N, C-alpha and C positions, 0 to 999 in steps of 0.2 A: 195590429197595433200592440196592445199589451200582451194578448195571448200569442200573437205572432212572435213577439220578443221572447216570451217564455219558451215557445217551441224552438226557436233558434238556440236558446241557451241549453236546454236539456238534451237536445239531439246532436249537439256538436261532438266532434271527435276528441275524446280524452284519453286516447291510448297511451300517450306519453306523459310522464310527470316532469320532464325536463323543461318544457316550455309552457307558456300560458295555454290552457286547454281550449279556450274559446275566446272569441272577440266580444267585447262589451256591447250590450244593447242599450246602454244608458249613456248620457252625455258626459263629456270630460270636464264640463264646467258646472257641476252641480252646486246648488246653493248650500251654504252652511246650515240653513234651516232644514232642508230636506235630509241631509246627512245626519243632523242632530235628531230628527224624527226617527230615522231608522235605528240609530244607536239607542234611543230611548226605548223603543219597542223591544230591542234585544235585551237591554239591561233590566227593564221592568216587566217584560212579558206582554206589552201592548200599550196602546194609548187611546184617548177618547175620540169618538166621532166629533165633527164640528157641530152636529145637531143632536144633542143628547136626548134620550128617551126620558121624559119627566116621570114616568111611572116606575123607573128602575133606579134604585139607589145603590151606589157602590159602598164598599166597606169603609173607604176613607172619607166619606161624607160627600163625595161628588157623584153625580148621577150621569148615566149615559152608557153607551156600549163601547168597549175598548176596540180600537182598530188602528189603521195606519193610513195616512194620506200622502201620496207622492205624485208629483207632476209627471204625467205621461202624455206628452204631445197635446192632448185635448183638454188640459187643465187638471185640476186636482181630482183624483180618482180614489175611491176607497178600495184598497187591495185585500183586506181580510180582517178577520176577527182575532181576538186574543185567545191564547191557549188557556188563559185563566178565566175566561168568561163562561158563565153557565148557560148562555143562550143556545138556541137551537142551531144545528149545523146548517151549512149552505143549502142542503137539499139536492134535489135532482137537477143537475146542470143541463140536462136535455129537455127539461120541462119548458112549456111556453113561457116566454118572457113578457111580462105585463109592463104597464107604464110605470109602476112603482118599483120595478126591479133596478137595483143599482147598476151603474154603467159597467163596472167590472164584471158583474154577473152576466150582463147581457153580452159582453164580448166573449166571455168563456163559453156561453151557450151556443155560439155560432159554430163551434167545432163539433164534428160528429164523433161516433164511437171509434172510428179508425184513428182519429187524431189522439183520442184518449189512450188507445192501445199503444200508439207510437210513444206517447209520453211515458207510459208505465214501463216500457221496455227500453227506455233511453239510457244514456250514459249515467244519468243521475236518477236511478230508480228510487221511487218513493215520493217524489215531488208531487206527482198527480194524486197519489193517495193522500198527501197532506192537504191538497186542495178540496178533497171530498169531505173533510171533517172541519170541526170548528177551530182546530189549532193551525191557523193559517197566517196570523199576523207576523209572528217571529220568523217562520220560513221565508215569507216574502221580504221582510226587512233584511235578513241575512243575504238573500239573493240580491237585493238592491245594493247592499254594502259591498258585496263582492264585485258586482258590475261596475260600480263607481271606482273601486280601487283599481280595477283593470283599465278603466278608461283614461286616466291621466295621473301624472305625478302630483298635480294640484289637488285632485280629489284625495289621494293618499295622504298628502300633507294635512288636509282638513280632518281626515279620519284620525290621524296621529295626534293632532291638536286637541280634538274633542275627546279622545280616549288616551290621555297621557299616561295613566297608570296601567293601561292594557286590560282592564277588567271587563270591558265590553267584549273584546275578542275572547277573553277567557270564558265569559258567560256563553258565547256562541259555541266554543269548543266543548263545553260541558253540558250543552242543551240535550234534552232527551230525543228531540227530533233528529233523524238521520241527516236530512237536508241542511239543517242548521249547522251540524258538525261539518258537513262537506264544505259549505260556503265559508264557514268560520275558518276552516283550515286554509282555504284559498286566500282569505283576507290576511291571515297571519303570514303566509308565505310571501304575498305581494309586499307587505310592509317590511318584512325581513330582507327581501331582495333589493329594496330601494336603499342604496348606500347613502343617499342624501338625507335620509331620516335617521334620527338618533334611535338607539336600541331602547326598547321599553324595558322597564324594571321587571316586568313580568315574563320575560323571555324564558327563564328557566321553568316557570310554571306552565307556560305554553308548551314547552318541550315535553314536560311530564304528561300533560293532558293529551298531546298529540300522540305520544308513544302509547298511552293507554288506549286511544282510539285505534291505532294500528293493530295493537294486540287483540282487541275485541273484534275488530273487523276481520282479522285473519282467522279467528276461531269460527266466525259465522260465514266465512268465505265471501265477504263483501269486499271484493278486490278493488272496486272503484273508490270506495271510501278509504281503504287502506293505502291506495296509491297517492291520493291527494293529501292525506294526513302525513304520509311518509315524506312526501316532497317538502312540506313545510318543516317537518322535524329535521330533515337533512340540512336545511338552510339555518335553522336555529342552532344546531350543533356546530356548523361551520363558523357562525359569527359570534357565538357566545361561549366564553370559558365557563361561565356558571352553568350553562346548559350541559356542557361536556361533563363537568364535575357531578351534576345531578344524575346523569345517565350512568356514569361510572359507578356511582354509589348505590343507585336504586333501580336502574332500568335495564341492565344487561340481560336479566332473565326474561324480561318481556320481549326483547329483541330476539333472543334465542327461540322462545316459544313461537314468535311470529315466523321466524325462518323455517321452523319445523312444519308449521301449519300451511305454509304457502310454497312448498317445494316445487309445485308445478307451475308457478307463476313467475316468469323471469323478471318482469318489471319490479315486483316487490322484492325479490331476491337481490336485484341490482341496487335498489335503494338502501336495503339493509347492509349490503356489503360496503357501499360507499360510506354510510354512516359509521360503521365499525372501523373502516380504514381512517376516517377523520379522527376518531377517538384515539387511535393508536399512533397517528402520525405526529402528534405534538409532544409536549412534555409528559403527558399522561401515558401510562402503560397498563396493559392488562396484567393483572396478577397471574402468577403461575397457575393457580387453581382455575381462574377464569379462562386462561389460554387453553387449559386441558378440557374445560367444559365446551369450549367453542371448537375444539379440534375436529370432532366428527363432522360438524356442519361445514367448516372451512375446507376440509378435505373432499367432501362431496361436491363443493363448489369447484375446487381445483380440477377434479376429474370430469367436470363438464356435465354433472347430472342435472339436466334441465337448467343450465346456466349459460349466460352470454360470455363473450370474451372479456367484457368489462368486469363481470363478477369473478371470473377466473383470475384476472390480473390483480384485483383487490385482494382475493384470498391468498394469492402467492405473496403479496407484499406483507400482509398481516402475519402469515406464518414465518416469513423471513425475519420479521421484527421479533417474533417470539423466540426464534433461535438465537438472535443476538442478545436478547434480554436474559435468557435463562440457560443458555449453553448446554452443559451436560444434563441438566434436569429436563431438557426438552427432547432428549434422545428418543424416548418412546414415541413422540409425535413424528419426528423425522423418519424413524424406522417404520412407523405405521404408514406414512406417506409412501415410502418405497415399497412396502408390502402391497398396498392397494394398486400401485402402478404395475407391479409384477403380476398381480391377479388379473388386471385388465388385459395385459399383453397375453397372458395364458388363454384367456377367454377369446381373444382375437385369433390366436393360433388354433384353438379348437374349432372356431367358426370356419377358418380356412380349410381345415382338414375335413370338416363336414361337407363343405361345398365341393371340395375336390373329390369326394368319394364317388360322386355321380358323373364326374368328367372323364373323358378319355385320358389314357396314361400320359400322353404327350402334353396335355393341357392342365394337368394337376399342379396346383401351387406347391412350390418347394417348401416343405416344413420338415425341418430336421427333428425327428422325434426324440433322438437322444438328447438334444439340447432342451427340448420342451420338458422331457422327463426330469432332467437335472434342475431346470428352473422351477418346476413344481415342488421338488424336494426343498430347494432353497427358500421358496416362498413359505412353505409350511414351517420350516425352521425359524425363519424370521418372524412369522406371526407368533410363534411360541415365545421368541425372545422379547417381543413387544409386551406380551401379557406378563411374562415373568418379571421384566424390569419395572413395569408399572406397578405390580403388586409389591415388589421389593422396595420401591420408593415410597409406597403407601404405608408399608410396615405391617400390613395384615391383609388377609383375604376376607372381605365382608360377606355377609349372608347373601346379599344381592348386589350384582354388579351395577345395578341402576343407581346405587348410592355413591359410586366413585366418580370423581371429576371426569375421567376419561370414558364414561359410560357410552356416549354416542359413538365413539370410535370402536371400543371393544365389543360392542354388541353387533357390529357389522361384520360381514364376511371379509376375510377368512379367519377371523379371530374366535369364532364360536367354538370350534373344537378345543383349542387350548384353554379357553375359559372353563369348559366343562371338566377338563382334567385337573383343575386346580383343587388342592386340598384346603378345606376351610380352616381358618385360624392357623395356617402354617405357610407363611409367605415364602416364596423361593429365595434362595440365597442370591445376594447381589453379586453379579459376576460380570465385570466390564469386558474381560477377555472374550467370553462366550458371546456377549452381545456384539462386540466388534466383529467376531468371526462370522456371525450370522449375517451382518451387514456386508461383509466382504464377499461371501458366497453369493449373496443376492445381486450385488453389482456385477460380479463376474458373469453370472448366469444371464442377467439382463443384457449385458454387452454381447455375449455370444449369440443370443437369440436375435438381436437387432443389428448385428454387424453388417449383414448383407441384405437387410430388408428396409428399404426406404420408407415404406408405409408404417412399419413399426417405429422407426426413428421419429417420424413426424408425430406419431401418436404420443410418445413419451415426452416429447417437447411440449405438446399441448397439455400434458398432465403435470407439467412443472418440474421435470427432471433436472433442469438447469439450476433451479434454486437449491436442490439437494446436492448436486455436484459442486456447486460453489461453496456450500457449507462443508462438504467433506474435504475439499482441497484447502480452503483458507483457514479452517478452524481446527481446534484440537479437542473436540468434545470427548472423544474416547480416551485420550490421555488423561483428561481431567476426571473422567469417570473412574479410571484406574487409581488416580491419586486419592479421590474421595473414598474408594473402597479400602485402600491401604490405610488411610487415616482412621476410618471408622474401626477397622480391625485393630489398629494400634490402641485406640482409646478403649475399646472393649477389653483388650488384654490388660491394660493398665488398671481398669476398674476391677477386673477379676483378681488381679494381684493384691489390690488393697482390701479385698473382701476377706473377713476372718475365716480361718480354716473350719470353724464350726459349721459353716454353711455347706460343707461337703465339697468334693472335687469332681462331682459328676458332670458339671457344666464346663469343665476346662476343655474337654474334647470338642465342645460345640463352638468354641471360639476360634476363628480363623487366624492362623499365624500370618502376621503382616509380611513376613519374608516369602510366603508361598503365593502371594498375589501375583498373577501373571500380567505381563505387559500386553495391552491390546495391540492388535495388528494394524495400527493406524497407517503405517507406511504403505502397506499392501492395499489398504482402502484407497489411499491417494493415488496409487499407481493405476488401479483399475478404474477409478473415477476419471483420471486423466486420459486413459485410453478411450473411454466412452465419450469424453468431451471431444477428443480428436475426430472421432467418427462423426459426431453431430456437427462439428465445426464446418463441415462441407455444406450444411443446409443454410440457405440465405437468411432465414429468420434468426437462426442462431448467431450467425456472423454479426448481424445488427445489434443483437443483445449484448454480445461480448464487447463489441467495439464501443458501445455506449457506457460500459462499466470501467471506469479508469482504475479503480482498485484491483479489479480482477485482471485486467491487462498487465498492470505493474507486477502483480504476483506471478503471473505466468512468465513474464520476462525474467524476473529474479530467479524463479525456479529453474528456468532453462540455463541460466548462468551459474547455478549452484549456490546462490546467495541466500537460500532459505533453508533453515534447519528442518530436517525431515524430508528434503527433496534431493538427496544425494544419489538416488537410484537412477541409473542412466536411462532406463525406459521412461520414468516419470519426466525427466528433463527433456527427453525427445518429444514426448507427447505435448508438453507445454509449448515448446518452440513450434512444433507442427501446427498446433491449434492457432497460434498467433499468425503464422504465415498464411494459413487458410483464410483467416479473418481479414487480414490487412490486404493481401494481394487481391482477393476476390472483390473486396469493396473498392479498392483503388481502380481496378480495371473494369469495374461495372459488370462483372461476369457472374454475379450472384444469382442468376436466374435458375440455377439448378438444372436438372435434366428431365423435367417433366414427370417427376415421380418415379422414374425408372431406377432400379437398384444397380443397373449396369450401364454406365455412360457409353456413348459411341467413341471408342478409342481411336478411330480413324479420323475424328473431327475434333480433337481436343485443342483448346486454346493454349498454345505453348507459352504465352506470356503470363499465364496464370496457373502455376502448378497446384495440384490438389493432393495433399499428403494424406492418404487414407490409412486404414488399419494395417498394422504389421509392417510398415516401413519405418525404420528407426533411423534418426539422425544422430550420427556420432559426433560428440563434442558440440552440442547445439548452442553452447555459449559463445562460440567463435563468431567474429563479425561477418563472415561471408554468408551466414544464413540470413538471407534477406529476400525481399520480393524483387523480381526482375522489373526493371523500369520499362515503361512504355516507350516505344520509339517515337521521336519527334514530339515529346510531350513534357518538356522541361517546365517545372514550376506549376503544373496543373494538378498534381496529385493532392497537394495540401488543400487546394480549394475544393476539389470534388469530395474529399473525405469529410468535410465539415459542413457541406451544404445540406440544409434541411434537418429534420429531426428523425432519426431512425425509428422504424416501427418497433413496437413491443419493448421500448426502452424502459417503460414503467415496470416491467417484470423484475428488474434488478433494483428498483428503487432509486435509480440515479438518472440524471439527465445530462451528464457531461459527455460530450462526444470526443473521443481520443483522436489526436492527430496521428495517423498511421505512420508518418515518417519519423515519429519520435522513437518508436520502439522496434520497428521492423528491421532496422539495420543491426540491432543488438550490438552496438559498438561498445568496446571496452573503454573505461574511463581514460586510459592512457592514450587511446587513439582518437579521442573525441575531436571532431572537426576535420579529421583526415578522411580522404576518400578510400573506400574499401574496394580493392580490385576484385573483379569477378574471377572465380576459380577456373582453372583450365580444364580440369578433369572431374568426372564423377567416378568414384570407386565404390563398387557394390559388393558386399560380402554376403555369400549365400551358403548356408550350412547344409549338411547331409542328413542321413538317417539318424534319428534319435538325437539330433543336434539342436542347437538353439542360436538365436541371433547374437548372443553375447558369450554363452558358455563355450561354444565351439572354438572361439578365438582367444581363449585365455592362454597364458604362457604355461609351460609344463614344468613339473617337478622332476620327472624322470621320463625321458623319451622312450624308453624301452620297457616300461613296466606300468601298465594300466591297472590301477587298483580298483577293480569294479566287481559287481556281482554277476547276476545272470544276464542272458542275452538282451533282455529288455532294458538293462541299465549300463550298457557299455560305455556311455559318455557322461554318466551322471557325476562321477568323482574325478574325472581326468582334469588336470590343471589346477592352478591356484585361483580360488574364488576371488574375484574383484580385480585381477590383473588382466585387463583387456587390452591386448597389444595394439590393435588398430587405433585406440584412443590414446594410449600412453606413449606410443612410439611413432606410429606412421603419420599421425596428424602433425607432428613436429618435423619429421624427416622429409615429408612430402606435403608441404603446406599449400601447394597449388591445387589441391583437390578437395572436393566435398566428399565425405565418407558416409555411406549408408550401410545398414545391415538389415536383412530381411528375415521374416519368419514365415514358415509354412508348416502344415501338419504332416508329420511322417511317423510311421510306426513300422516295426519289423514284422509284426504279426497282427492278426485281427483280434487277438485276445485283449490287446490294450487299446482297441478302437481302430476301425479301418481307416487307413489314409487314402487320399485321393489318387487316382491314376496319374501317371507322369504328364500326360497331355492336359488334363484338367488343372493340375497344379500350375503348370507353365502358363496356361491361358489366364488364370487368375493373377499370377504375378506380373505378366505382361501388361495387363490392364492397369494394375497399380503403378507400374513403372512409367507408362506413357502418361497417365493422369498426373503423375508427380513431375512431369517435364524432363524425366531422365531420357536422354537421347538428343537433347538440344545441344549438348556439348560432348566431346569425346568421353566414352565410357570404358572402364576396365572392370571386368567381373573377377572377383576372387572367390573361388569355390572349394568346397571340401566334399569328397565322396560323391553322393548322388546329386549334390548341388550343381556339379559340372554338367551332368546330363540335363538337369532342369534348364540351365542356361542355353545349352544347345537346342533344346526344344523351344525355348523362348525365341531364339533367332530364327528357327524354322517357321514358327507361327507368325513372327513379324514379317517375314518375307512373303508368306501367303496372304497376309492382310495388307500388303504393300506399304508397310511402315518402314520405308527405305531410310528415313532419318536415323532410327535406332540402329538398324543393321549397319549402315555406312559409318556411323559414329562409334561403333564398338571397336575400340582401338586394340584391345587385347583381352585375353582370358588367362587367368592363373588357375591351374588344376592341382589341388592337393589330393592325391590318391583317388583320382576319379576312375571308376570302372568303365572306361570307354567301350570295352568289348565284353562286359559282364563281370560278375563277382562270384567268387566261390561261396561267399555267404548267401547269395541268392540261390545258388544251386542246392545248398544244403536243405533249406526248408522244403523244396519240392520233393526231395527224397524222403523227407520226414514230415510230409504234409499232414498226416493224421495227428502229429504232435504239436507242430508249431503254427499251422494254418497261416501261411504267408499272406501279407497284405497285398493289394493289387500292385502297388508301386514296386514291391520286391520282386514280383514275377517278371517285371519288365527288365530286371537287371541280370537275368540268366545269361550265361555264356552263349555266344553265338546268336543272340537276339537280332533278327533282321532290322528292327527298329533302331537299335544302337548303331548298326552299320550305316544305316541311312543318315542318321544325325551326324555321324562322324564324317561322312562324305561331304555334307554341306559345309562343315567347318573347314575341311581340307580345301575346298574350293575357295572359300573366303581367304584362307591363309595364302594360298597359291597366288591369288590376285593382289596380295598386299593389303587387304582390308583389315585383317585381324592377325595380331601377333599372339603366339601361344607359348606359355611356360608351364611345364608339368613337373610335379614332385612325385617321387615313388617311395613307398615304404619298403623296409627290408626285414622287419621282424614280424613274427606271428603275433596275433592278438588273442588274448584269452576270451573264450566265448561262454562256456558253461562251467561252473564251479562244482566239483564233486567232492567226495569225502577225502580229506587229507590234502587238498590242493586243487589245481585246475585240471579238470578231466578232459577238456577239449580246447585246443588252440588251433588257429589257422591263419594263413596269410590271406587276408580278405581281398586285396586287390594286388595281384602279382604284377611284376614289371611289364609283362607283355600286354596287360590290359590297361595299366596306368599310362603308357606312352601311346598317344594317338597315331603316331607315325609321321609326325611333322612338328616343327617347333623345337624349343629347347627342352631338355630333360635333366632334372637334378635328382640324383639318387641319394636319399637321406640315410646315412649309416645308423644302425642301431635304433631305428624308429619304427613303431608299430602304426597301424592304421589310424587309431584315434589321435595319436600325438603328432601326426605328420604336419598338422597345421598349427601346432602349439610349440613355438620356439622356446628354448631354455633362456635365451638372452638375446640382446641386440646383435651379437656376433654369430648367432646360430644361422646356418645356411638357409634354413627354412624361412628366415626373415630377410637376410641380406640379399639373397638372390631375387626375392620378390621386390624388394626396394629398388635394386638395380634395374630390374625389368621395367618398373614404373618410370624411373628416371630416363631410361632409354626411350620410352614412348614419348615422354615430354620433350626430349631433345629432338626427336623426329618431327614432332608437331611444330617446333620452333623454326624448322627449315622452310623457307618460303616456297621452294619448288615442289614440296610434297603435296600431292593432291589425292584424296581418297574417296571423294564423293561419287565418282563414276564406277568404282570397282564392281559393284554388285550387278551392274547392268551389262557387263561385258559377256 
């Protein structure tokens, strides 16, 4: 009965604070009299027995023992004595029960020591201890009130009516007994959750008391009490503006203290994160100082330090709100976030290396130590930038870092070393350019480390990298930092000029000249952030997040079209369009299941209807309307429905709940062509550079075809051509509009001094994988290559044949070779004779004259050409190329690819007059043969394709 009811209550499961922790053991139709009796006990500290003791006089003139009477099945039963009574305690509950023992005592005595032990270790520890002493009336009354409140909305209505001013609940919340606080918190939460009841005028007072209880319980590690009080506090903040205002003005420090004390308890951290998010979600904002004070805690939540997904999501949203509110002043926090992500990834790499040390060589995980070393240096540099910028904004270096708002962040790793190197009372100079450069290097290093590592990619997504990438792309924080720096320098100079000369001129040199303020490298930050986004956009969870963010999708589309200032870089535009295509296509076709965590998908089983544009594949002119997702066959009108059904996961990470219709932006239609159908392009044209080349710089137009103005052998292509005049984009896209144009990038070096490049076969395998993933090969393909790029293409075709990727081989309509060393290069021969000086890279060794591998690759292409599968156009240089600069001019010049090596023995050959190796693929104008002949070649292939009798699919099998 009563004791059984108590046992049910205190031993119920209270692990979650989201739902009612236990079922009520009291009826839902309690009388007003009983509820009033419990309320009176809580408010006054007790009530009188029905039969007072005549020998005892109370202070107020009445006699008797204070207690409480409540109907429990068998009639009115005395539940306990008052905490203010001076009478003897209950005594030994295991003693023999006589006839004069009250009924409640008799019921309690029926339970043995094991029951008592269970009670003392229950979810509400302390209740049994309260029953052992004289302070039992109020605990029982609070227990009864909480049970009635849980039992029915009628009971809650009675409680609200009897406690209009909320003082009874307040008295329970402030009671000295722990169980009274516990049940009082539960009553407060139940009343607040009932939307049919009016809010009490004391809600803000409740909120203050509840927060104090959470703080005290956190210090004493009373997690059960902290949870129930926090659950009520969370509802009060959600429903009451006055409560929010009170917490913002007086309670944030208590929440921070509680967060620090309960780092190991996810439930408490979750409640605190939700409460803070509620405070930040409305019209109220955390001040900059409060945002800085919270940054260390929020970032520990974001990085998953004993935090649930809910806590991580809340922390990401709060930090994003901080960035929006304070822009450039929040840069130390965003940089700190990036630094911590870098630090976690480096720890991950070190763990992999440690595990791989004991494994066989063929099972060792691939960890590029050169990339890890570079990332370590970038992390240290960025950590220093965070400390310097924080101190510069503070204006001084305090005696103790504990006194600065960013203390929680700056006292964590890896900021400890830069903090120690600070000079007291000498804040570092505010330099936006150096701060931006540190961020740039960190993003670039992080991208390099994670580019081919899907585990790393998933980790940084979990750590909130998307929030940072969105900020880097859509905002101009570093430009504003530079503007603030220039403005402050200008004001300081004006103030100095107004200062009388009598003060001396020694301080003039300490004032920065506004004209010397450097512009931050914001465009470069955007480019590398966009590259990382493209890599991550292949992950299903990232696709859902981006798709749900209308603002981000619109920005990416505008960037791809060149409609956004600061996004004129062709690489950035390509990354923006590729990210959108990855998002829309994969979501429309339902193929966002990933590849099981593998960093290398099965290229023989790729979904051709859903291209995946990975790293280092650049889309030329991504603003054109033909860059769109391929439509599913026999699925008209279904894409729009599938793209908007349900709510994407992790949408809350971006703080938006609008799901974008993929059909609105994926076509990337120009305004002039709105409403018209975009025809599918007939060809894919792929540009592939050679040694020391690049996806864009190799294909610029030339200033002088016969004079390469360059330095040493490592820089032979660095200064060739006019920067910014990219002829595939400027000319070919207009003259041959029936094709999509791509350009690829891969790592090449002439020697190992500048970093070893990959062997030809490995480079080709990586490119083949990216091509097939991107759906290249689904339509006719033409490769346009320079120098070693031609050999890479031949190796790609050889690998595709081995892997039975017949679609790519059969659809390779033609190859254009600009100065391709089909049978070797004199440049490759030279390093082998001077090996001690130049240390040739592996790819260079494969270009030696007479290499059997080159002959084998050429024979394969010869067979394809003979069978009519592949058409070939070759260009040949005629001028020597300067290689090594000596005193007084060029000390060494050579013909890198002579005509006998540039002509494969079949196909068309064009000899370029007065053209060296570097400029063979760089036309002077639209009338230059190096362009006109290539254009004519493409048009011829297009005309052949249009003939209905031409069939090419079976050629490779003959």
